[in-house]
N, C-alpha and C positions, 0 to 999 in steps of 0.2 A: 142961347147962351154961348158965348165965344170962349174957345179954349186957347190960352196963351202958350206957345211952343218955345221952349228954351234951347238955344243953340248948344250943341255938344262939341268938345275939342280939348286940346292940351292947353293948360295954362302956361304962362311964361316960366314959372318955377319948374314945372314938370319938364318943359323943353330943355331948360338949362341942366337939369339933373341928367337927362338922357344924353346930352352932348358930353358931359363930363364922364359919364360911364363909358360912352363910346371911345373917347380919347384914351381913357385908362386901358381899355381893351386893345386899342391899336398899339399903345406903348408896350404893353405886355407881350403882344404877338411879335412886335419888332425885336424886343429884347430876346425873346425866345429864339427867333430865327437867327439873330446875330450870334448868340452863344452857340447855337447849333452849328453855324458856319465855322466859328472859331475852333470848335471841337473837331469838326471834320477836317479843317486845314491842318490842325496839329496831328491828327491821326494819320492823314495822308503823308504829311511831311516826315513823320517817324517811319512810316513804311518805306518811303523813297530812300531815306538815308540808310535804313537797314539793308535794303537790297543792294544799293550802290556800294556801301561799305563792305558787305560780304563778298561781292564780286571782286572788288579791289584786293581785299586781303587774300582771297582764294588764289587769285592770279599771282600775286607777289610771293606768297608762301610756297606755292608750287615750284616756282623757279628756285627759291632758296633751298628747298629740299634736294634739288638736283645739282646745286652749285658745287663746283670743285671736281666734278667727275672728269677724269682724264687729264687734269692739270694740277693734281695735288702732289706731284713729284717734288721733292725739296729743291731741285735745281730750277724748277719752273715757278713755283709759288712766290709771288712778290717780285719777280724779275721785271726790270724796266724794259718794256717791250716795244719794238718798232713794228707798227702795223700800217700798211698802205692798202686802203680799201677803195675800190672803184665806186662804191656807193657811199663813201665818206663817213662810215662809222668810225668813231674815235674811242679809244680806251679812256677811262676816267683819269683825270690828272690828280696827283698827290704831291705834297711838298715833302721832300726828303733831304735834310741837311741844307735847306734853303734853295734847293733845286727842284724844278718840276719834273716828276717822273710819271710814267704810266704803267703801273704794275699789273701783271696778269695774275689774278688770284680768284679764289672762290667768291669773295665779296669785296667791294670797294665803296666806301661811303664818302660822299662829298657833303660836308657839314654846311647846312643852310642857316645856322644860328637859330633865331626865333622863327624863321620861315621854314619851308619844306627842304628836306635833304634830297639828294639824288643818290639812288642805290643801284649799283651795277653788280650783276650776278653773272659769272662766267662759267662755262662748262664746255668740254670737248665731247666727242661722241665715240672715240676709239677705245675699245676695252683693253687694248694692248698699247697704251700710250707711253710705256716706258721707253727711255732713250736707248734703243737697241743698236744704234749706229754711232760711230765717232767719225769725225772728219779725218780723212787720210792725208789730205793735202791742205795747205793754207788756203783759206778763202779770202781773197783781197778784192773781190768784186766779180761781176759777170753773172752768168745764168746757170753755171754748173757747180754742183757740190760733189766732190769725190769722197766717197765714204769707205769704211774699212771692211764692208761685206756687201753681198747682194741684198738689196732692200726688200726682203720678203715682208709681206703685210702692208706694204705701201702701194697705193694705186693712183693712177692718173686722176687728178682732180682733188686728191686729199690735201688737207692743210697740214703743213709741217711747221715746227718751231725749232729753231737752232738756238741752243743755250750754252754759254760757257760753263765749264766744269768748276770754275772758281767764281763764287758769288760776288756780285758787285758790278759785273759787266752788263751789257745790253743783250737782250734776246731779240730774235727777229722772226716774224711770221711771213710765210710765203705759201705758194700752192704748186704742187707737182704738175708739170706740163708734159712730161714724157710718159709713154706707156711702158711701165716697168716690165711687163711680160714680153715685150719685144726687144729688150736690150740685148746686145751681143753676149756671147758666151764669155766665161771668165778668161782673163782678168779684166776685160773691158766692160764688165757689167756693173761695176761698183760706182755708180754715179746717179745723181738725181738732178733733173733739169727744172729750173724755176722761171724760164723765159717764155715769151710767146704771148700773143694777144688772146683775149677771150677768157682770161682767168681773173676772178675778182680780187683775190688776195695775192697779187703778183705784180710787182713793179719792174721785174727783170733784174732786181738786185736786192740783197738783204738789208742794206742800209747800215751795215757795220762789218767789221772784219773779224775773222775767227782763225785761230791757229790749229794746225794739225795736231791731233791727239789731245786737244784741250777743249773741245766742244762736242756736244752731242746733238743728234737730230731726233726729234720726237714727232710722232704722228698724232694729230688732233682729230683725225677722222674726216669724212667728206665735208666739203665746203657748205653744202646745203643744210647740214645739221650742226654746224658750229654755232653754239648758243652763247653769243656775247650780247648781253641784254642790259639796258639801262632804264630804270623806272624813275619818273619824275612827275611833279604836279605843276600844271601851268593853267592859269585862268579858269580854275574850277574843274579841270579834267585830269584824270590819271592818264599818263601818256607813256608809251613804250617805244624805245628805239632799239632795234635788234638786228643782228646779222642774219637770223633765220626767219625774218618776217619781211616779205616782199615790200619794197618801197619805203622801208623805215630805217635806212642806214643813218642818214643825217636828219631827215625830217621824221619826227616821231609820230606815232599813230595814237589816237584817242582810244582808251579802253573802257573807261567808266566816267560818267559825268557827275557833277556835284561832289567831287572829292577835292577838299580844300587844303589838305596837309598830309605829308608823308614824312615820318621820322624813323630813324633806324639807329641801332647801336650794335657794336661788336661785343660779343661775349668772348673774352680772351682768357686763355690758360697761361698764367704768368709764372708757373712753377719753373725753377731754374735747375740747371745741371741734370743729374741723373733722376731727379724727381719728376722731370717731364718725360713721360712715356706715352706718346699718343697711341701706340699699338694696344695698350691696355685700357684705353679710354681717356677721352678729353674731359676737362673740368673747367667750368667758368669761374675764374677768380675775380674778374672785374668787368664792368660794362663801360663802354666809352664810345662816343660818336666819332671822335678822332682816333686814328691809329696811334698807339703809344709805343714805347720801347718795351714790348711784351717779352722779348727773349733776353733782355738784359745785356745787349752788346753795346749799349751806349748810343745807338742811332734809333730815333723814333721813326716809325713807318719804314724801317729797313725790310729787306726781302724776308728775313727770318721771322719778322713779326706777323706776316700774313699766314705763316704755318701754324700760328697759335689761335686762329679763329675757331672756337668750338661751337658757337651758336650765334644767331642773330635775333635781336629783339626788334620787332617792327610794329609801328603804330600808324593807323590810317584814320583821318578825321573826315567824316562825310556830313553834308548839310542837307536840310530839307530843300525840296525843289522850289517851293514858293515861299516868299517871306510873309510873315504875319503883320497885321496892321499895327501901327503905333498906338500908344495909349492916347485916348481921346482927350484927356485932361492935360497931359504934359507934352504930347506930340513926340514922345520918345519910345523906342522899342524896348521891350523887356523880355522878349522870348528867351534870350541868352544874355544875362547880365555880365558874365565874366568869360574870359578866354578859356577854351578847353585845356586841360592838363593831361599829359601822357607820362608814362614811365614813373608812376607814383609808388609802385610797389618795389620791394627788395627782390633779390634773387641771385646775388653773387656771394661768394664766401666772405668777403669783407664788407658787404652791405653798403657799398659806396654810391648807390643809386640816388640821384637827385631828380625830383619831378621837373618836367619841362613844360612850360606854358607856350602854347603854339599860336602864332598869328594865323587867322583864318580869313581875313579880308581878301576879297578877290579883286585883282587889278581891273579897273574899268567898270566895276559894278557900282552904280549910283545909289544902291540901297545900303543902308547901314548894316554892318555884319551882325549887329545885335538883333535884327529882325528875323534872323533864321534860327532854326533849331539844329543842334549838332549832335552827332553820335561818334564816340571814340571806339575804335577796334584795335586790340592789341594781341600779339601772339609772340611766342618764343619758338624759333625753329632751330633745332640742333642740326648742324652740318654733318650729315651722316657720312660724307666722304672724307671728313677731316682726319679720321684715324686710319683710313684705308690708304696707305701710301707706300710706295716701293722705296727701297733704299737707293742711295746714290752711288753705290759701288759698281 
């Protein structure tokens, strides 16, 4: 008797079911990996922006806390200043009565509109920056300043500022080139030399003329520690140009990457007359990106207005390092659908704050700005040197 053997195997239906199940498993695994990658990119992007934004804000706010030291004397603050620097650092320009001036002040903001602002923060380093000397003879040019007393506290290499006692004139920055300790005995010891090669802030002349008995000489401290600093954002980098940072007089240095916006506002004390008493404390009455007529003398961005800066409000916008993928269906990025907004909260007596929407697109970047994630950092920094000022008597 023969036994008939039946072949075993998968039927066509069973094979098709297996293929479908396998495809579903592959789709599920792919979706799982894609979602995991998106979550990873979002998490890493948030971490990058957090670190970069914190570094940027820490750096700028540290300068703001020190701003105004040694230059908060009423004759200095806001004075249109002539500065000649061998490394080509330039003070920030401001419009005053239709004329471009370069004020020496604790803070100067160059309004960038919807784009980034430039924020300049200035400070000297001499604890005795009061103008303790007056010109004894007219200065009409040259390399020698004749003063009314022996220049105690002044040292070769120190940066000096000559300011008229009547506001509205120009101030001039230079650098002492003679050794004060080796000058002759009185009365031939009452002079300061500003000529000679090898001095950074020294063109051999002040760039303006000053009358005897009507101008003072201030000591801003050693040249190496004169902190004239300008913060800006260019092509996704926070950059710093500074007199006390080697190689960054004209060419700024990168400080933090993936910073796409910097905005700043003055916090101004607009109290008038006897109500304005900085010695008893400064008070923010209004916020403004542009300098206004804060002292009520009829001139916006006048010298006296810069003595009214009580605080600065600063905002930094950082973005993720890597862009996210566009939506598969539409081809459009939705990581950030709207431009970031800064300064949305109140904080002044009259509550005049208006939110500012900031442009964050980086020049030259071919990726749509909406593909990145952004984080906004804001802070208010009181200018602690604002109320510490000597009298002009």
